[in-house]
C-alpha positions as CSV (number, residue, x, y, z in Angstrom):
1,M,-1.3,35.6,-22.3
2,I,2.2,34.5,-21.7
3,S,4.7,35.8,-24.3
4,A,7.8,34.5,-22.6
5,P,10.2,32.8,-25.0
6,G,10.9,29.2,-24.5
7,I,7.4,28.3,-23.2
8,F,7.5,25.1,-25.3
9,E,10.7,24.1,-23.7
10,L,9.3,24.8,-20.3
11,A,6.2,22.8,-21.0
12,T,8.4,19.9,-22.2
13,E,10.5,20.1,-19.0
14,V,7.4,20.2,-16.8
15,N,5.9,17.2,-18.6
16,G,9.1,15.3,-18.1
17,L,8.8,15.8,-14.4
18,R,5.3,14.6,-14.1
19,G,4.7,13.2,-10.6
20,D,7.6,15.2,-9.0
21,A,5.8,18.2,-7.6
22,D,8.9,19.6,-5.8
23,K,10.9,19.7,-9.0
24,V,8.1,21.3,-11.0
25,L,7.6,24.0,-8.3
26,S,11.3,24.6,-8.2
27,L,11.4,24.9,-12.0
28,L,8.4,27.3,-12.0
29,G,9.5,29.2,-8.9
30,G,10.5,32.6,-10.5
31,I,7.7,32.7,-13.1
32,T,4.6,31.7,-11.2
33,A,3.0,35.2,-11.7
34,E,3.4,34.9,-15.4
35,L,1.9,31.4,-15.4
36,R,-1.3,32.2,-13.5
37,D,-3.4,31.7,-16.6
38,I,-1.9,28.2,-17.3
39,A,-3.0,25.2,-15.3
40,V,-0.2,22.8,-14.8
41,L,-1.4,19.3,-13.9
42,V,1.0,17.3,-11.9
43,T,-0.1,13.8,-11.2
44,P,1.7,11.3,-9.0
45,T,3.2,8.3,-10.8
46,D,1.1,5.3,-9.9
47,P,3.3,2.6,-8.3
48,E,3.4,-0.8,-10.1
49,Y,1.9,-3.1,-7.5
50,D,2.5,-6.8,-7.2
51,N,-0.4,-8.9,-6.0
52,S,-0.5,-11.9,-3.7
53,A,-3.8,-13.7,-3.5
54,S,-5.0,-16.9,-1.9
55,L,-5.7,-19.9,-4.1
56,Q,-7.7,-21.6,-1.3
57,L,-8.8,-20.8,2.2
58,E,-5.8,-20.3,4.5
59,N,-4.7,-19.2,7.9
60,S,-1.6,-17.3,6.7
61,R,-0.3,-15.7,3.6
62,I,3.4,-15.0,2.8
63,V,2.9,-11.9,0.7
64,K,6.6,-11.2,0.2
65,S,9.9,-12.6,1.4
66,G,12.4,-9.7,1.8
67,A,11.9,-6.0,2.3
68,G,8.8,-4.4,0.8
69,R,5.9,-2.0,1.0
70,L,2.4,-3.1,1.8
71,F,-0.1,-0.8,0.2
72,G,-3.2,-2.7,1.4
73,F,-5.0,-6.0,1.6
74,S,-8.5,-7.4,1.6
75,G,-10.0,-10.7,2.3
76,T,-12.9,-12.8,3.5
77,N,-13.3,-14.3,7.0
78,T,-15.5,-17.4,6.5
79,K,-15.4,-18.3,10.2
80,A,-18.8,-18.0,12.1
81,S,-17.1,-15.8,14.7
82,S,-14.9,-12.7,14.6
83,Q,-11.1,-13.1,14.5
84,F,-8.0,-10.8,14.1
85,I,-6.0,-10.3,11.0
86,Q,-2.3,-9.6,11.8
87,A,0.6,-8.4,9.7
88,F,4.1,-9.4,10.5
89,D,7.5,-8.1,9.4
90,T,9.0,-11.5,8.6
91,G,9.6,-13.7,5.5
92,T,8.1,-16.9,7.1
93,V,5.0,-17.7,9.0
94,P,5.7,-16.7,12.6
95,S,5.3,-18.9,15.6
96,N,2.4,-18.5,18.1
97,G,3.2,-15.7,20.5
98,A,4.8,-13.4,17.8
99,I,3.9,-9.7,18.1
100,P,2.3,-8.3,15.0
101,K,3.2,-5.0,13.3
102,F,-0.5,-4.3,12.5
103,V,-3.8,-5.8,13.7
104,M,-7.4,-5.5,12.5
105,T,-10.7,-7.2,13.3
106,A,-12.4,-9.4,10.8
107,Q,-16.0,-9.7,11.7
108,A,-17.8,-13.1,11.5
109,S,-18.5,-14.3,8.0
110,S,-17.5,-10.9,6.5
111,D,-15.1,-9.2,4.2
112,F,-12.2,-7.1,5.6
113,W,-9.9,-4.6,4.0
114,V,-7.3,-1.9,4.8
115,S,-5.5,0.5,2.5
116,W,-2.7,2.9,3.2
117,T,-2.6,4.4,-0.4
118,P,-1.3,6.7,-1.4
119,G,1.1,5.7,1.4
120,W,2.2,2.3,2.6
121,R,3.6,0.3,5.5
122,Q,7.3,-0.5,5.2
123,F,8.5,-4.1,6.0
124,R,12.2,-4.9,6.4
125,E,12.2,-8.7,6.5
126,G,9.0,-9.7,4.6
127,I,5.3,-9.4,4.7
128,V,3.1,-12.1,6.2
129,L,-0.6,-12.0,7.0
130,C,-2.2,-14.4,9.5
131,N,-5.5,-14.9,11.2
132,S,-5.5,-15.1,15.0
133,S,-7.9,-15.7,17.9
134,T,-6.0,-13.2,20.1
135,V,-5.2,-9.5,19.3
136,A,-1.8,-8.8,20.9
137,T,0.1,-11.9,19.9
138,L,-0.4,-14.6,17.3
139,T,-2.5,-17.6,18.1
140,I,-3.0,-18.9,14.6
141,G,-6.4,-20.1,13.6
142,S,-7.8,-22.5,11.1
143,A,-7.7,-22.2,7.3
144,D,-10.8,-20.0,7.0
145,C,-9.6,-16.8,5.3
146,W,-9.1,-15.6,1.8
147,F,-6.3,-13.0,1.4
148,D,-5.5,-10.5,-1.4
149,A,-2.6,-8.1,-0.8
150,Q,-1.0,-5.3,-2.9
151,Y,2.7,-4.7,-2.4
152,T,6.0,-3.8,-3.9
């Protein structure tokens, strides 16, 4: 049993640092042997996501104008054939021929999704999702996708 004075103050300090494992470990550095009987739970702070979702079938979705983080997205491809879903670092829908930052395949008449959590993809200019009939560059398709993206 720990008999060190100030354990309440230590617990209060650790609780105030919830989500910052490096600071907690630094704070506890010299007394870890004394604390072996205490479990200190450090949980990461959940980011507050914004959400951008389609209101109708579309061929592109401006998720965010300006710098941001894309944590993930999902959607539905209603097209009877496969197509590509591309992510662009821009604040407006790019022109055909633009090179995407990320590409995934959306199978015919299927749902698609990608998640980088607990990480993210960083975008400097904005976050735009588009469907495309080609993989390496944008050849925008018809309005046959539903998009739902989580970002900050």
